[in-house]
C-alpha positions in Angstrom: -9.2 -28.9 4.8 -5.4 -28.8 4.4 -3.3 -31.9 5.4 -1.1 -29.7 7.6 -1.5 -26.2 9.0 0.1 -23.7 6.6 3.1 -21.9 7.9 2.0 -18.3 8.4 4.3 -15.5 9.6 3.8 -13.9 13.0 2.9 -10.2 13.3 6.5 -9.6 14.3 7.8 -11.2 11.2 5.3 -9.2 9.1 6.4 -6.0 10.8 10.0 -6.7 10.0 9.1 -7.2 6.3 6.7 -4.2 6.0 8.4 -1.6 8.2 11.5 -1.0 6.0 9.2 -0.7 3.0 6.9 1.8 4.7 9.9 3.9 5.8 11.4 3.9 2.3 8.2 4.4 0.3 6.2 6.8 2.6 8.0 8.4 5.5 11.4 9.3 3.9 9.8 10.8 0.7 7.4 12.9 2.8 10.3 14.2 4.9 12.3 15.0 1.7 9.3 16.7 0.2 8.7 18.8 3.3 12.3 19.9 3.7 12.9 20.7 0.0 9.7 22.6 -0.3 11.0 25.3 2.0 14.6 25.3 0.6 14.5 24.9 -3.2 10.9 25.0 -4.2 8.1 22.6 -5.2 9.5 21.2 -8.5 12.9 20.2 -7.0 11.1 18.8 -3.9 8.9 16.6 -6.0 11.8 15.4 -8.2 13.9 14.7 -5.1 11.2 12.6 -3.5 10.7 10.7 -6.7 14.5 10.2 -7.1 14.7 8.7 -3.6 12.0 6.1 -4.4 13.5 5.2 -7.8 17.0 4.9 -6.2 15.8 2.6 -3.3 13.9 0.5 -5.8 17.0 0.2 -8.1 19.1 -0.8 -5.1 16.6 -3.6 -4.3 16.7 -4.8 -7.9 20.5 -4.7 -8.1 20.8 -6.6 -4.8 18.2 -9.1 -6.1 15.9 -8.3 -3.2 12.1 -8.8 -3.8 10.1 -5.7 -4.6 6.6 -6.2 -3.3 3.4 -5.7 -5.2 2.4 -2.9 -2.8 5.7 -1.2 -3.4 5.3 -1.4 -7.2 1.9 0.2 -6.9 3.3 3.0 -4.8 6.2 3.6 -7.1 4.0 3.7 -10.2 1.5 6.1 -8.6 4.3 8.4 -7.3 6.1 8.4 -10.7 2.9 9.3 -12.6 1.8 12.1 -10.3 5.4 13.5 -10.1 5.8 13.6 -13.9 2.4 15.2 -14.4 2.9 17.8 -11.7 6.4 18.8 -12.9 5.2 19.1 -16.5 2.3 21.3 -15.4 4.4 23.2 -12.8 1.6 22.8 -10.3 2.1 21.8 -6.6 -1.7 21.5 -6.1 -1.9 19.1 -9.1 0.8 16.9 -7.5 -1.1 16.6 -4.2 -4.6 16.3 -5.6 -3.4 13.3 -7.5 -2.9 11.5 -4.2 -6.7 11.3 -3.4 -7.5 10.6 -7.1 -5.0 7.8 -7.2 -6.3 6.5 -3.9 -9.8 6.5 -5.4 -8.7 4.6 -8.5 -6.9 2.0 -6.3 -10.0 1.6 -4.1 -12.1 1.1 -7.2 -9.6 -1.5 -8.4 -10.0 -3.4 -5.1 -13.8 -3.3 -5.5 -13.8 -4.3 -9.2 -11.5 -7.2 -8.3 -14.2 -8.4 -5.9 -16.9 -8.0 -8.5 -15.1 -10.1 -11.1 -14.1 -12.7 -8.4 -10.3 -12.1 -8.8 -9.6 -10.4 -5.5 -6.4 -8.3 -5.3 -5.8 -9.6 -1.8 -4.8 -13.0 -3.4 -2.0 -11.2 -5.3 -0.7 -9.3 -2.3 -0.8 -12.1 0.2 2.2 -13.5 -1.7 4.2 -10.5 -0.5 3.9 -11.6 3.1 3.9 -15.4 3.1 4.3 -18.4 0.8 1.2 -20.5 0.5 0.5 -23.4 -1.8 -2.0 -22.9 -4.5 -4.4 -25.4 -3.0 -4.5 -23.3 0.2 -5.5 -20.2 -1.7 -8.1 -22.1 -3.6 -10.0 -23.4 -0.5 -13.5 -22.0 -0.6 -13.3 -20.3 2.9 -9.9 -18.8 2.0 -11.2 -17.5 -1.3 -14.2 -16.0 0.5 -11.9 -14.4 3.1 -9.7 -12.9 0.3 -12.8 -11.4 -1.3 -13.9 -9.8 2.0 -10.4 -8.5 2.7 -10.4 -6.9 -0.8 -13.8 -5.4 -0.2 -12.5 -4.0 3.1 -9.5 -2.4 1.4 -11.8 -0.9 -1.3 -14.2 0.6 1.2 -11.5 2.0 3.5 -9.7 3.3 0.4 -12.7 5.3 -0.7 -13.0 6.8 2.8 -9.3 7.6 2.9 -9.4 9.3 -0.5 -12.3 11.4 0.5 -10.6 12.5 3.7 -7.4 13.2 1.9 -9.2 15.5 -0.6 -10.9 17.3 2.3 -7.6 17.9 4.1 -6.0 19.2 0.9 -8.8 21.7 0.5 -8.8 22.9 4.1 -5.2 22.8 5.3 -2.2 24.8 4.3 0.6 22.9 2.5 3.0 22.0 5.3 0.4 20.7 7.8 -1.2 18.8 4.9 2.1 17.1 4.1 2.6 16.0 7.7 -1.0 14.9 8.3 -1.2 13.1 5.0 2.1 11.3 5.6 0.8 10.1 9.0 -2.5 8.9 7.6 -0.8 7.3 4.6 1.1 5.1 7.1 -1.5 4.7 9.9 -4.5 3.8 7.7 -2.9 1.0 5.6 -1.1 -0.3 8.7 -4.4 -0.6 10.6 -6.2 -2.3 7.6 -3.2 -4.6 7.0 -3.2 -5.7 10.7 -6.9 -6.4 10.6 -6.5 -8.2 7.2 -3.7 -10.4 8.5 -5.6 -11.3 11.7 -8.7 -12.2 9.6 -6.7 -14.2 7.1 -4.7 -16.1 9.8 -7.9 -17.0 11.6 -9.6 -18.4 8.6 -6.6 -20.2 7.1 -5.8 -21.8 10.5 -9.5 -22.8 10.9 -9.3 -24.7 7.6 -6.2 -26.7 8.5 -6.1 -30.0 10.2 -3.2 -31.9 11.6 -2.9 -35.5 10.3 -3.1 -38.3 12.8 
């Protein structure tokens, strides 16, 4: 047990941290992509969405504001898929990389569980500051493994659904639906993960007498 209850952020505090990143990394790029597709074409639209993400990240770095691990993953994925799609001149190739990237990320979560180095431990630092001994507690370690497993399984389902939508919807509806799912699914899993983590960390803590 811990000598004192760890200070964990409330859901409101987490929302204040995560919401600006979601808007910057998911919603705004999707809006830019959708608008530019109908005005200047796919190549410029893809480049514009990528430019927005790079610019916002650069501003954070210059202002010495922390760039979260989840944001870094999103930026790297968007950069790679954008460069490949622009080089190939294929809009479909740009969008199909989304489910493929989601599949790879889901597998990374699952592999991290298999090798007992859960990715959830890395990303929990984006939302709260916990001492190493807290993260090393057996129950907390077990919780982080289960949370990583949850993200992996949901990621597999999300990637499969994204591919199905891409093959069955026209471009504009796909962009809208995919943008909504790209926010709603991670948000739901994150809320569940936070509630799970808070419960188990709090259960492990004791107040000294």
